[in-house]
Each structure stands twice: as C-alpha cells, then as structure tokens.
Residue, then its C-alpha position, 0 to 999 in steps of 0.5 A: m407869873k408869880n404875884q404873891f411873895i412871902n415878904e409881902i404877905k400880911l396877916g389876914d391875906f388869902v394866898d393863891d400862888i406858887f411856892v417851893l415846898s422846902e419841907k413837909i413833916l407829917s404829924q399826929k394830933r392828940d386824937g390820932n388824926n394826921f396834920l401836915n407842917v410845911t415850910l414854903s419858900d420863894k426868893t424873898g424868904t420862908v413861911k411856915g404852913v399847916v394843913w388840917d384837912n384832907v391831909d393824907q391826900i395832899s401829903a401823898g401828892v407832894s414831896s419836899g423840893d416840889f413847886v406847889h400851888i397853895r391856897g390858904s389864909v394867913n394867921e398868926y402862930r407863936e408871934a409869926f405868920q402861918l399859912v393855914i392851907k386849904n389846898m396844895e397841888k404839885c406844879s410842873a417846873d416847866v411853868i416856873n421862872p427860877s428867878d422867882f424862887l432863888p434870892t441872889t446877891s445884890r453885888d456884881i458877880d463878875s466884879m467880885f470874881e475879878r477881885l478874887l482873881k487879883i487876890t490870887s495873883s498876889v500869892k507869891t508861893a508858887y505851889l499855893k498859887k498853882l493849887i488855887q489856879a487849878f480850881w480857877n482853870d476848872k470851868e465846871f467848878v468856876l460855874k458852880f462856885r460863882s453861883a453857889p450859896a454859902a449856906k442854907k439859912m444863916h449867912h450868904a444864903y443866896i445865889g452868889g453867896l459863896l463867892e461873896h463870902t469867899l471874897s470877903m474872907a480873902s480880903l479880911a485875911d489879907k488885912v489881918a496878915g498885914h497887922y500881925s508879924g510872923i503870919d504866913r500870908d500866902l497860906l492864910i489867903s489860900g485857906a480863905i479862898l479854899h475853905d468852903i469850896g465843898k459847898t459847891k457840892e454840899l448844897e443844891y440850888q437850882f430851884r431851892i437852897d437845900y443840902s444835897d445827899q452828898g452834903r448831908l452824908l459827908s459835909h462840905i469839909v470832907i468834900g472840900i478835902e477830897m477836891i483839894d486832894e484831886k487838884f493836889s495830885g497834879i502839882k509835883d512840887f507841893p511840899e507834903d507838910q505844907m499840904v497838911l497845914l492847908k488841909h488843917m485850916i479847912v478841917s478846923h475852920h468851924g472852930t470846934r467839933e460841936f460846930g462841925s470841925p473834926e479838929p480845933p485850930k492848932t496853928i495861928e493861921a487856922v485860928i485866924l481863919n476860924y475867927i474871920d469866918e465867924i466874923d463874916s458869917k455873923v455880920i452878914g447873918i445879923r444884917d440880913f436878919i435886921a433887914k427883914e425886921d420892922h424898922n419902926e421898932t428900936w429892937t428886933s424880934y428875938h433871934r432864936l439861933l443867936e439867943r438875943h434881940f438886936y438894937m436897931g437904934k431909936k427912931n424919931r417917931g414924932t414931930s415937935q408941936 
C-alpha cells in the first residue's frame, strides 16, 4: 500500500515509496559524467528528482511510464522541491492500486453524463442530433469519454476531466447562444460537445496521464476530425456545407496556429467556441494552481506558463490585543 503522496512531502523528508516515472532525461555534467533528471507522479501531483550516483545502472533499469520504488531525500532547488534519489527500481504493475496514481474528478460522473445527454436532447437540428447520438450509442467511445482527462497538465488533468470540461463548454455555449441574436445554437452546442473527442485517443490514462503515440503524431484535432468522418458516413441527410462548418469549429477551437489550430476561427460560432474553451480551461487551470498554493499567503507563487502571480486575498493573520 502506498503511504507517501507527493502533496504531503515536506522539505527534509526521506522518501521510500512507489511512484510513476513520468519522465526521465539523461544529461551530462561539465566533467562529462552522466546524471538523470526525472519527473515522478501520483494522484496528488508531480515532483522533480535527480540521480547523481549509479546513474547508468539505474537509468538502464527503468523507462518512462514504469512504476518505480524510490528511496531518497527531499531538498529544495530553484524554489521547488526536488528528490535526490539514491535508489530507483522498477515495480510490477500487479502490486499497484491504480487509484493511488491517477487523480479523479470530484464531481459525479453519472450525473455529469446525464446532464450532457439532456443538452444533446435539446438540439433540434435532426442531422446534428443524429451525429452526436452516434457517439453516445458507441459503448466503447462512451467508456473512454467518461474516463478520459481533458489535458496532460494545464486543465481538467484528471480522470473524468474531459466529460467535466465538455459539459461546462456545452452549458456555456447554451448561455452565450441565448445572449446574442443570430447564433446557430445547435451548431454551437454540437461543436462544444464534439470539439475534444479526439482526446479519448490522444491521451493515455491507465496508470499515468501522458500522450499516446497517436496523440503525439496526429493531435486530438486531427483525430477528432477522423472520428467525426467515421460517424458522418452513416448519416445520409447531413448537408455537406454544414459538416464543413462543424469541422471548422473543431479545427479552429484553439484559436491560432501557434496554439495548434490549422486555421483560426472564421465564423461567429467558431469564435465563440474558441473563447468559451479558453475561459473554461483557464478558470479551471488557475483554480487548480491556486488550490495547491499556501493559503496563508496573499499571492501565489509564479505561474510560469501564464507568466504571473495570482492574488488569493489578504488573510487575517493576527488577533486584536
């Protein structure tokens, strides 16, 4: 049974437990000797580690994705914890409880999925509803969709995260469509529900959250378009121009080529989809970041990706005398 979790590790602790080896990078010191940088993970987060001794022997015995038994001490490096690892050995997955290593949504998966089905039923355009329903009728897809994370790190990076993100997106789409005139609500809702379906194949999430080979080679946008094409082939009354508009929403939902979209949004519905995706991913990502911070402080530590500190509010640290 696992006893030490990453979010409980303190400076000066001795660590003797099992983690997932999420990443290993073999590097060289100035004197030419090897050292090993690693990233370890469990359901509570990740921690960086370094191996200085017996590097070649330890590196040869483990690979990224392995469960590893770590022995080492916790130091501080560049204002973050770092494990100085004395020994690291591969463990069999047979002795592992997967729930120790994968974070899970705090929300009820059945309830979220039922709400998403209810939103689907509100779509009035028959061919769009048939397309979405074709995915819900695919038991293998639904199983993956209900379990998949929405990202490796930034937002909804936990089991059930994709469903949670998709439900939030569809709910936001419904609200925005009702706010502005002239919006094709059914198209926008459909885009929100289907925009990230490729993540069911882009990410692997059995014991750790990482990119699959297919995901690294194609991306969830390309995979999602392929999945839509497969279902689309079975719907005879789907207008070709409407399919192009729906696919454009999938292709452009990241907003710019810099962030992975082959084309920027070029319809109002695609622009809305891009912005509600940005809102939901950023809000959840920032909230998750703040949740891991010291809440006795007024400001968070520096968020490197977003390049800023976040204000958490002033705390009443003292009492009147």
